[in-house]
Phi, psi and omega in degrees: 000138175271127181246133180227154177292312182229131172239132176254125181250119183115116182259029169288187186291330181291311182295321177294321178299309178301307181301316178292326174300321181286317175300323184295330174270010175084016184280152178278090190241139174235129178249127176253130179234127181290334180269170184283348175225150174281171176131322183058239182276009172237100182205148173241153175210158184244135172226117180055040176086357178258124174271131179236154175264122180279341178230239181302138183279340177198183182246141171265119182296306179048032177070020186231315186290312179297312177300324176302315182292320182292317182300315182268009180062040178278113183260094186221121180296137185242126185255156175296151180223073181292140183258137175245137171252129185229137172224120188051242183262011181250128179228154183217123171274126183287123182219075175078184183301333183297334179291350177292330177288318177298320182290324174295320176296318180301319180290326180291322176297320184282334187228071174299143187085358180236026180302322175295325178292322182294314179303321180290321181292315177298324177298319182290320179298313180303320184289324177293319180301317179293328175292324180296323181298326177288317184290316188240013179288348175228157177298145181295134184289355174294336180238101181225122180290328182227138176272125183267162179297123187297332179292328181288318186279344191303315180297318180290320174303315183298314180296318180295322182298315183297314180293330183291317182295322178295321180290320180295324176297315178298319175302312183297341177275355183235046175261011178282161177298138185299333178299319182290320183294317177290328174300329183280340183269316189223149174256004179273103183301313185296323176297318179293324179297311182303320182286320191240356184291347176265013171258159178293146182308130180069018176305135171313138188294328179293318181296318180295305187286344178284353183290338176298322177288332180278345182304323180275000175265002180286146178221159181229115178294139172300126183099353178105173178296325177303329178299327176288324178295315178297325178293319180297320178299316185290319183299315183299312180299318179295334174268011175096000174283148178250139180231129180241104176272167183068027184233102183260120177284124185248352184207141177234117173252094185294340182286312177267356183049059181228128175258146178242138179260177183294341179268004181087000176291146181244141182228115183268146180218153168269326178223148179227139171247113180263108184246030178250195184292131189289331177296324179299316175311311183280335177290327185271347185249162176226188185267002176304136177091351178272142173296150180305325181289341181266347189289323177297319176300313177300316178299321178297311184297318178294320179294325182290315186291312183288345182266357181248168187236158172282161180295165180303155191254201181227152168249132184236141169245130178245129181216139175260133191238136181272053177224149178288149176309327178304328183297317181287323182296333178291337183268321184194180174284185183278004179215111197225138171248113193232132172241125188279347182219125189289347181288341174077173183288331186061232179263010180304320185262003181235274186299320182291326174294316181298319180291323181294318180295322183294323186243033189304323187293348179246007181279130179269155184301314184298323176294321179290324183286330171300313177300319178299323179298316177294320178301318181284329185295322183250009188275182173244127183253139163267118184248128178236133180232089185304324185292336174289344173255325185227106183300345180273007187273358180209158178296159180303136172076010175230168194221136167254139183224143178240129182235128185228149170216152175296143177210147185283130180293316183296322176294326179295321182293319181295318174306314177293317175301334179271359178085014183261004194301311181291322176295317173312305182297318182293326176294316178297323179293319179304303190294316176308304186289325175296320179296316182287330181292332180264002177225272186293320182240077179310134178081357181309312190304322184277359184245019181282123177280315175199158181212162173199174184212165175232130181256178173300327180293325172299320173300314181299318180286325183278309183271331185083023179277124185299135181061018184061023187288143178253348181236018179087220192289146173298144177273000189276350184214176176307136185256124185274053185209165172290132179238002182253124182302327179298335185254013184302323175303331178277348184299335189273349186287148170225164178286356182273142183291129176077004184248128165251166178231147180216168176110192189293340188271350187261340183217140180223137003290153191232160178185192179299315180301321179300315184294318179300313185296318183283336168293322178290318179297320184293321176297324180292320177298323175290332181277354178291000000 
């Protein structure tokens, strides 16, 4: 049996942050990753000379990524990642707050008669931008290269603290689902769809509308998002940390503090940071080793975690195109949120999905595929073109493109159970590329060299994320995680002795910055 002071399970950005923080302090740390490479939902891969992003298409700095790199001496070039918003034949490259006025004009042109609604929405976004300046206007204090004299910092810290608590109060007043918030502002369904249909259902309004402020905070590492992951792995090992890939934990004995993997190997630990899927933690553990008074708490927590589901997932199409990058650059930047039809999805992705699931046994294949055509025609796509940010991402004169849209995990499961899965994926690839070929990128469809796709099931199988979720828990029901920023330090706690958890499942709303922050918090608890 291998014995370590601290074991980290999960080699995504949360687990790597935790392991690096511990190795940097000289701790005896071992990271276990079930896949052959670390990264989880942040990974890059190359196929026939084309680099694709298998998870996050870029990184949101949010006062965390750059400070992390600075503290640990990570020398990795960071490239600009301009965001384009596109609706039908109108596109807008986001360039700071001034772009908000351009966005308002675009919406007013598209939705005449709803000018007052647009003004109210833009006013709400402006208020949130001011809040974001307080939250992310300075580098996160969890990552600081040098400790400054507290007496020097005190006046500035006091002023910031007052603004911070005022901001937190404002945020607490905006934790309703964005759909309800927009309903109170506007009666124009299409306008509301265009603003919100690329967010997960019932996303808190502050989180949804804050994205306009974050668009200018996106960065793209030279070599892809996976280059940051590879650099973190190398840095951990250089500081004495150990990483074992291809090691899937299949049992947790909290009483003896021993992990067992699928090959029968055992790993003893004094402290454990679980940075993987939270359902898996509770599925593999039991109440053995818990004091009688703690067993009820563990049982309640386990029931809550296993009884809830992740947010809807995404369907992604990857394509190599026999067109030069300049062709795509004429239409938009290398990272686009594009809606081909101003009418929006309406109930196509909500009530109609629920209806399909309710009467699935009577749903015909042609009916499903007709629904898919409408789903693609009115949806909002996230489009990523790595070579427009990094010229090394594709062969000369050619372009790789990634097109994604939110998609329901349960519907994907039903499709597979009916035997339509491979045809479904092919149809989705057809519809995604056909839609873009007839709108933003004319002629795209005829220039495809090869294509393939990843469904919510692909994410579930590759990453191990429940329901294929990329942002943790669904916002449509009670969330079994910390949702209050004041309690983020508590988010990593578990009822299991010596065990912390980190990543997108322990705090909601979640994203890359949250995963980094919780990884750091978990490491700090282990250092106490």
